[in-house]
VOKETOR-957965 format. One record per residue (C-alpha): residue in one letter; residue number from 1; x negated, y, z negated. Coordinates in nm, 4 decimals, m for minus. Each point is the difference from the previous one (the first is absolute). Example, Ala and Ser with C-alpha at 12.3 -4.5 7.8 and 13.67 -1.06 7.14 Angstrom:
2
  residuo  num         u         v         w
        A    1   m1.2300   m0.4500   m0.7800
        S    2   m0.1370    0.3440    0.0660
This chain:
361
  residuo  num         u         v         w
        M    1   m0.3937   17.9859  m14.8495
        S    2    0.0667   m0.3213    0.1947
        D    3   m0.1704   m0.0706    0.3315
        E    4    0.3419   m0.0139    0.1707
        K    5    0.0600    0.3656   m0.0892
        L    6   m0.3606    0.1003    0.0562
        M    7   m0.0324   m0.1448    0.3499
        S    8    0.2153    0.0191    0.3125
        K    9    0.1646   m0.3299    0.0873
        K   10   m0.1461   m0.0102    0.3502
        K   11   m0.2759    0.1924    0.1720
        P   12    0.0282    0.0320    0.3800
        A   13   m0.2991   m0.0668    0.2229
        Y   14   m0.1295    0.3076    0.1836
        S   15   m0.1495   m0.0208    0.3470
        I   16   m0.3527    0.1133    0.0854
        S   17    0.0022    0.3479    0.1545
        N   18   m0.2056    0.0814    0.3091
        R   19   m0.2398    0.2131   m0.2061
        L   20   m0.0499   m0.2732   m0.2613
        D   21   m0.0500   m0.2533    0.2792
        A   22   m0.2738    0.2204    0.1509
        Y   23   m0.1613    0.0372   m0.3451
        L   24   m0.0093   m0.3774   m0.0456
        D   25   m0.1564   m0.0381    0.3434
        Q   26   m0.2624    0.2648   m0.0801
        Y   27   m0.1106   m0.1776   m0.3185
        S   28    0.0031   m0.3530    0.1493
        R   29    0.3120   m0.1107   m0.1868
        K   30    0.1936   m0.0576    0.3217
        I   31   m0.1313   m0.3090    0.1785
        E   32    0.1833   m0.2325    0.2355
        I   33    0.0817   m0.3335   m0.1603
        P   34    0.1241   m0.3235    0.1630
        I   35    0.3042   m0.0618   m0.2238
        F   36    0.2838    0.2070   m0.1447
        Y   37    0.2001   m0.0147   m0.3202
        E   38    0.3088   m0.1078    0.1947
        D   39   m0.1888   m0.3018    0.1406
        L   40   m0.0484   m0.1403   m0.3497
        L   41    0.3742    0.0151   m0.0675
        R   42    0.0565   m0.2863    0.2473
        F   43   m0.0697   m0.2680   m0.2612
        A   44    0.1952   m0.3252    0.0184
        G   45    0.0133   m0.0747   m0.3723
        S   46   m0.1372    0.0842   m0.3438
        V   47   m0.0593   m0.1339   m0.3522
        V   48   m0.0210    0.1881   m0.3289
        V   49   m0.3512    0.0750   m0.1314
        Y   50   m0.0377   m0.0699   m0.3732
        D   51   m0.2809    0.1144   m0.2280
        S   52   m0.2069   m0.2198   m0.2332
        N   53    0.2804    0.0178   m0.2589
        D   54    0.2593   m0.1214    0.2530
        E   55    0.1656    0.3412    0.0118
        D   56    0.1375    0.1483    0.3220
        T   57   m0.2498    0.2551    0.1402
        L   58    0.2667    0.1609    0.2250
        W   59   m0.2121   m0.1061    0.2985
        V   60    0.0973   m0.2734    0.2465
        R   61   m0.2433   m0.1964    0.2164
        V   62    0.1222    0.0115    0.3590
        F   63   m0.0442   m0.2525    0.2799
        Y   64    0.0084    0.0367    0.3757
        S   65    0.0643   m0.2415    0.2832
        D   66   m0.3119   m0.1803    0.1254
        V   67   m0.0182    0.2036    0.3190
        E   68    0.0366    0.3363   m0.1757
        R   69   m0.2294   m0.0980   m0.2872
        I   70   m0.3010   m0.0404    0.2305
        E   71    0.0501    0.3449    0.1532
        I   72    0.0747    0.1693   m0.3324
        D   73   m0.3022   m0.1566   m0.1738
        E   74   m0.2313    0.1127    0.2798
        S   75    0.1413    0.3532   m0.0056
        L   76   m0.0327    0.0254   m0.3793
        K   77   m0.3632   m0.1118    0.0194
        K   78   m0.0638    0.2794    0.2507
        V   79    0.1676    0.2500   m0.2331
        Y   80   m0.2331   m0.1153   m0.2782
        S   81   m0.2994    0.0509    0.2305
        I   82    0.1166    0.3524    0.0886
        L   83    0.0659    0.0895   m0.3643
        H   84   m0.3138   m0.1471   m0.1578
        S   85   m0.2530   m0.0439    0.2803
        D   86   m0.0808    0.1376    0.3455
        G   87    0.3150   m0.1315    0.1635
        S   88   m0.1817   m0.2597    0.2114
        N   89    0.1123   m0.3599    0.0416
        H   90   m0.3222   m0.1757   m0.1057
        I   91    0.1147   m0.0501   m0.3626
        L   92    0.3453   m0.1330    0.0857
        E   93   m0.1110   m0.3647    0.0182
        Y   94   m0.1116    0.0185   m0.3634
        L   95    0.3329    0.1356   m0.1274
        N   96    0.3190   m0.1759   m0.0999
        I   97    0.3375    0.1520   m0.0844
        D   98    0.0892   m0.1947   m0.3144
        A   99    0.3330    0.1672   m0.0734
        V  100    0.2445    0.2675    0.1098
        D  101    0.2192    0.1202   m0.2878
        Y  102    0.2956    0.2381    0.0193
        C  103    0.1411    0.2177   m0.2772
        T  104    0.3576    0.1275    0.0151
        F  105   m0.0425    0.1981   m0.3240
        G  106   m0.0512    0.3773    0.0286
        N  107   m0.0027    0.2417    0.2914
        S  108   m0.2860   m0.1218    0.2179
        K  109    0.0936   m0.3734    0.0255
        P  110   m0.3619   m0.0916    0.0762
        F  111   m0.1600   m0.3107    0.1407
        R  112   m0.3064   m0.1198   m0.1921
        I  113   m0.2543   m0.1841    0.2117
        K  114   m0.2524   m0.2363   m0.1622
        V  115   m0.3152   m0.0373    0.2125
        R  116   m0.2651   m0.2611   m0.0840
        N  117   m0.3545   m0.0405    0.1304
        I  118   m0.0220   m0.3726    0.0790
        L  119   m0.3808   m0.0047   m0.0426
        N  120    0.0029    0.0867   m0.3691
        D  121    0.3687    0.0088   m0.1052
        N  122   m0.0166    0.3680   m0.0956
        F  123    0.3363    0.1643    0.0575
        T  124    0.1649    0.3406   m0.0066
        Y  125    0.3343    0.1580    0.0786
        F  126    0.1372    0.2802    0.2098
        Y  127    0.3521    0.1356    0.0372
        V  128    0.2209    0.0705    0.2995
        K  129    0.2718    0.2585   m0.0618
        K  130    0.2412    0.2168    0.1927
        T  131   m0.1431    0.3465    0.0531
        D  132    0.1310    0.2782   m0.2244
        A  133   m0.1412    0.3538    0.0027
        S  134    0.0287    0.0259   m0.3818
        R  135   m0.2157   m0.3086   m0.0407
        V  136   m0.2588    0.1276    0.2488
        Y  137   m0.0298    0.3339   m0.1797
        G  138   m0.0333   m0.1915   m0.3268
        L  139   m0.2773   m0.2208    0.1335
        E  140   m0.1937    0.2952    0.1425
        L  141    0.0297    0.2033   m0.3195
        E  142   m0.1097   m0.3002   m0.2063
        H  143   m0.3006   m0.0409    0.2297
        M  144   m0.1058    0.3637   m0.0461
        L  145    0.1099    0.0887   m0.3535
        S  146   m0.0532   m0.3213   m0.1986
        P  147   m0.3316   m0.1734   m0.0790
        Y  148    0.0832   m0.2677    0.2586
        N  149   m0.0297   m0.0236    0.3772
        L  150    0.2874   m0.1665    0.1821
        N  151   m0.0080   m0.1916    0.3248
        F  152    0.3201   m0.0033    0.2052
        L  153    0.1169    0.0093    0.3621
        V  154    0.3109    0.1396    0.1665
        Y  155    0.1277   m0.0961    0.3428
        K  156    0.3479    0.1036    0.1098
        D  157    0.2469   m0.1435   m0.2557
        T  158   m0.2530   m0.2268   m0.1766
        L  159   m0.2251    0.0786   m0.2959
        I  160   m0.2910   m0.2246   m0.1010
        E  161   m0.1376    0.0410   m0.3540
        E  162   m0.2958   m0.1675   m0.1614
        H  163    0.0554   m0.1831   m0.3278
        I  164   m0.0800    0.1912   m0.3193
        A  165   m0.1436   m0.2518   m0.2447
        G  166    0.0859    0.0108   m0.3689
        I  167    0.2290   m0.1355   m0.2701
        P  168    0.3608    0.1174    0.0485
        G  169    0.0823    0.2484   m0.2750
        D  170    0.3068   m0.1879   m0.1247
        V  171   m0.1967   m0.3260   m0.0234
        F  172   m0.2892    0.1720   m0.1789
        I  173    0.2277    0.1734   m0.2520
        K  174    0.1832   m0.3237   m0.0809
        E  175   m0.2824   m0.2537   m0.0023
        M  176   m0.3345    0.1774   m0.0449
        L  177    0.0579    0.3248   m0.1877
        P  178    0.0743   m0.1775   m0.3326
        K  179   m0.3387   m0.1773    0.0271
        C  180   m0.2007    0.3187    0.0611
        S  181   m0.2340    0.1290   m0.2690
        E  182    0.0741    0.3323   m0.1680
        S  183   m0.2736    0.1760    0.1995
        E  184    0.1389   m0.1468    0.3240
        K  185    0.3471    0.1255   m0.0905
        A  186   m0.1411    0.3481   m0.0597
        Q  187   m0.1686   m0.0105    0.3396
        L  188    0.3240   m0.1126    0.1663
        A  189    0.1832    0.2866   m0.1715
        K  190   m0.2503    0.2467    0.1440
        E  191    0.0398   m0.1458    0.3498
        F  192    0.3784    0.0146   m0.0208
        V  193   m0.0141    0.3709   m0.0911
        K  194   m0.2214    0.0675    0.3017
        F  195    0.2112   m0.2172    0.2294
        N  196    0.3141    0.1791   m0.1185
        E  197   m0.1570    0.3386    0.0698
        R  198   m0.1231   m0.1002    0.3458
        C  199    0.3425   m0.1309    0.1061
        M  200    0.1655    0.3203   m0.1206
        I  201   m0.2414    0.2278    0.1857
        R  202    0.0331   m0.1767    0.3360
        L  203    0.3745   m0.0758   m0.0468
        L  204   m0.0219   m0.3787    0.0234
        G  205    0.3189   m0.1369   m0.1505
        D  206    0.1330   m0.3293   m0.1369
        M  207   m0.3126   m0.1261   m0.1720
        R  208    0.1808   m0.2651   m0.1982
        S  209   m0.2324   m0.2679   m0.1334
        Y  210    0.0418   m0.2302    0.3021
        N  211   m0.1012    0.2815    0.2386
        Y  212   m0.3553    0.0338   m0.1331
        V  213   m0.2799   m0.2380   m0.0902
        I  214   m0.2535   m0.0117   m0.2827
        V  215   m0.3534   m0.0554    0.1292
        P  216   m0.2472   m0.1365   m0.2591
        T  217   m0.3727    0.0454    0.0646
        H  218   m0.2652   m0.1634   m0.2175
        D  219   m0.2636    0.2558   m0.0987
        F  220   m0.2826   m0.1348   m0.2183
        D  221    0.1653   m0.1108   m0.3249
        H  222    0.3523    0.1311    0.0568
        V  223    0.2830    0.0210    0.2536
        V  224    0.0977    0.3266    0.1692
        Y  225    0.3633    0.0270    0.1136
        K  226    0.1302    0.2138    0.2851
        I  227    0.3570    0.0507    0.1217
        R  228    0.0807    0.0056    0.3729
        A  229    0.3258    0.0689    0.1775
        I  230    0.0994   m0.2678    0.2512
        D  231    0.3346    0.1343    0.1227
        F  232    0.0325    0.3306    0.1836
        D  233    0.3635   m0.0078    0.1138
        Q  234    0.1050    0.2746   m0.2401
        Q  235   m0.2402    0.2716    0.1116
        C  236    0.1796    0.3385   m0.0146
        F  237    0.3574   m0.1279    0.0214
        E  238    0.1808    0.0201   m0.3344
        G  239    0.1324    0.3241   m0.1476
        K  240   m0.0508   m0.0733   m0.3700
        F  241   m0.3485    0.1004   m0.1140
        K  242   m0.0046   m0.2849   m0.2555
        V  243   m0.0141   m0.2530    0.2858
        Y  244   m0.3551    0.1187    0.0723
        R  245   m0.1134   m0.0602   m0.3602
        P  246   m0.0468   m0.3715   m0.0791
        Q  247    0.0451    0.0684   m0.3724
        F  248    0.3788    0.0314    0.0455
        F  249    0.0670   m0.3515    0.1326
        K  250    0.1119   m0.2531   m0.2576
        E  251   m0.2284   m0.2637    0.1572
        N  252   m0.2960    0.2115   m0.1171
        Y  253    0.1260    0.0382   m0.3579
        L  254   m0.2817   m0.2087   m0.1527
        M  255   m0.2619    0.2030    0.1878
        V  256    0.1533    0.3231   m0.1306
        E  257    0.0012   m0.1433   m0.3527
        L  258   m0.3658   m0.0888    0.0501
        V  259   m0.0762    0.3649    0.0780
        R  260    0.1906    0.1150   m0.3090
        S  261   m0.1759   m0.2434   m0.2314
        K  262   m0.3528    0.0229    0.1398
        L  263   m0.0482    0.3604    0.1123
        Q  264    0.0279    0.3298   m0.1807
        K  265    0.1698    0.2884    0.1800
        T  266   m0.3341    0.1761    0.0520
        S  267   m0.1349   m0.3117    0.1757
        V  268    0.3108   m0.0253    0.2194
        D  269   m0.0388    0.3644    0.1008
        Q  270   m0.3698   m0.0566    0.0685
        Y  271    0.0686   m0.2967    0.2296
        K  272    0.2689    0.1954    0.1857
        I  273   m0.2445    0.2830    0.0643
        E  274   m0.2662   m0.2481    0.1118
        E  275    0.2379   m0.1577    0.2525
        R  276    0.1181    0.3375    0.1349
        S  277   m0.3616    0.1063    0.0435
        I  278   m0.0891   m0.3218    0.1829
        V  279    0.3005    0.0364    0.2322
        A  280   m0.0901    0.3656    0.0613
        K  281   m0.3529   m0.1007    0.0988
        R  282    0.1416   m0.2582    0.2424
        I  283    0.2300    0.2645    0.1512
        I  284   m0.2989    0.2283    0.0538
        S  285   m0.2249   m0.2739    0.1424
        S  286    0.2690   m0.1202    0.2451
        E  287    0.1574    0.3411    0.0502
        D  288    0.0280    0.0118    0.3803
        R  289    0.1542   m0.3464    0.0291
        I  290    0.2399    0.0554   m0.2898
        E  291    0.1056    0.3401    0.1351
        E  292    0.0647   m0.1567    0.3383
        L  293    0.2122   m0.2755   m0.1532
        I  294    0.1942    0.2368   m0.2276
        D  295    0.0649    0.2445    0.2866
        I  296    0.1602   m0.2885    0.1906
        C  297    0.1968   m0.1039   m0.3086
        K  298    0.1320    0.3564   m0.0468
        E  299    0.1948   m0.0304    0.3248
        D  300    0.1005   m0.3634   m0.0454
        T  301    0.3212   m0.1487   m0.1383
        I  302   m0.0768   m0.2563   m0.2695
        S  303    0.2726    0.0719   m0.2532
        L  304    0.3541    0.1333   m0.0473
        D  305    0.0776    0.3712   m0.0349
        Q  306    0.1512   m0.0470   m0.3464
        H  307   m0.3127   m0.1832   m0.1175
        I  308   m0.2270    0.2784    0.1274
        K  309    0.2050    0.2680   m0.1740
        L  310    0.0196   m0.1941   m0.3274
        L  311   m0.3721   m0.0833   m0.0083
        G  312   m0.0976    0.3591    0.0783
        H  313    0.2074    0.1276   m0.2931
        E  314   m0.1226   m0.2699   m0.2394
        I  315   m0.3672    0.0666    0.0786
        Y  316    0.0669    0.3726   m0.0418
        S  317    0.1331   m0.0726   m0.3491
        F  318   m0.3194   m0.1947   m0.0692
        I  319   m0.2647    0.2483    0.1216
        L  320    0.2032    0.3226    0.0559
        D  321   m0.1142    0.0619    0.3589
        A  322    0.3012    0.1489    0.1822
        N  323   m0.1375   m0.1035    0.3409
        F  324    0.1135   m0.3574   m0.0675
        K  325    0.3651    0.1142   m0.0024
        K  326   m0.0396    0.1417    0.3522
        C  327   m0.1179   m0.3265    0.1592
        T  328    0.2122   m0.1537    0.2745
        T  329   m0.2111   m0.3127    0.0650
        M  330   m0.1844   m0.2514   m0.2183
        G  331   m0.3183    0.0881    0.1869
        Q  332    0.0258    0.3565   m0.1279
        I  333    0.0395   m0.1243   m0.3574
        M  334   m0.2990   m0.2322    0.0484
        A  335   m0.2108    0.2876    0.1343
        L  336    0.0851    0.2210   m0.2997
        S  337   m0.0740   m0.2834   m0.2442
        L  338   m0.3459   m0.0665    0.1419
        D  339   m0.0743    0.3729    0.0316
        F  340    0.1008    0.0522   m0.3644
        V  341   m0.2459   m0.2666   m0.1164
        K  342   m0.2774    0.1315    0.2234
        R  343    0.0462    0.3661   m0.1037
        N  344    0.0028   m0.0852   m0.3704
        Y  345   m0.3222   m0.1966    0.0376
        E  346   m0.1692    0.2797    0.1977
        D  347    0.1202    0.2662   m0.2476
        V  348   m0.1407   m0.1958   m0.2967
        S  349   m0.3266   m0.0673    0.1849
        M  350   m0.0406    0.3687    0.0877
        K  351    0.0759    0.1006   m0.3600
        Q  352   m0.2709   m0.2370   m0.1233
        I  353   m0.2521    0.1399    0.2501
        I  354    0.0741    0.3570   m0.1124
        E  355   m0.0294   m0.0969   m0.3663
        E  356   m0.3368   m0.1698    0.0637
        R  357   m0.1283    0.3095    0.1818
        I  358    0.1070    0.2216   m0.2886
        K  359   m0.1867   m0.2266   m0.2435
        V  360   m0.3161    0.0195    0.2122
        R  361    0.0138    0.3783    0.0009
């Protein structure tokens, strides 16, 4: 199935509800910042940003008038201090805003800010985006249900996200995957199975290869690869269940082929169970916060009625739980999905405990 048929042509942005706004305030996600997304749109000109192979990156480097540039640079330095430090001004003199890039591709149309420490030339990025409730739910769920903590801020119509470091999936698949050893390919296959399962459970859609990164870590005499999502726009929006399973996007074809060639079905099933168990443990360990977020999501509008109905019926066909067909919001579907994973884990754990007790007797 082509991506055009799999995905909606355009996803609307959904506003932050009062309850979600209060939740963000409670967990220190809502902090006043000195600049808004709309302020960065006042650029006077731009040039195309090319990569090392002279190919268009779909980003443009924007420029501001001299008067506005001074104010914008100072405000962006303060945002960096709020995001990564204690929010004070004492580090500002050591920072420089090297570049402000703008991307017109995709839903979020983000600004990418490059910040450099002038004392040692170390640099990092952060992103300024327009606030969307879907994206906020996606970021929070990633923070609680994935192996990774996420740092982001929301203030009115502006969302600040930290940069997630890694090799873009499309770049890795094209340039680095062919050079990987056979054992590294097997390890990547395992990680893709687990990544696929995690996205499906928490209904994170559109994980085409350019929406996740491969993170290599050197461990003694080998490299360990992990896969991280970097785009959360398609949290709980689409109606087709396949959208939430990265294996069905043509951009991930080589990763799927890697799974087929490197892993036996029993191994694939094992890794799926491992990932479900890990997610279940995270649900249990963060239960109060997740329940609070999902309760808010149950009453929120973050999708279209036809998408909710379609997804409920497609998940029912997958796991045969009739409750999914009764859902009227994406939050309700999300709640049932997480509860299904948690209950299965607890049922298996209890069965194992009973079996061990029987053996002892």
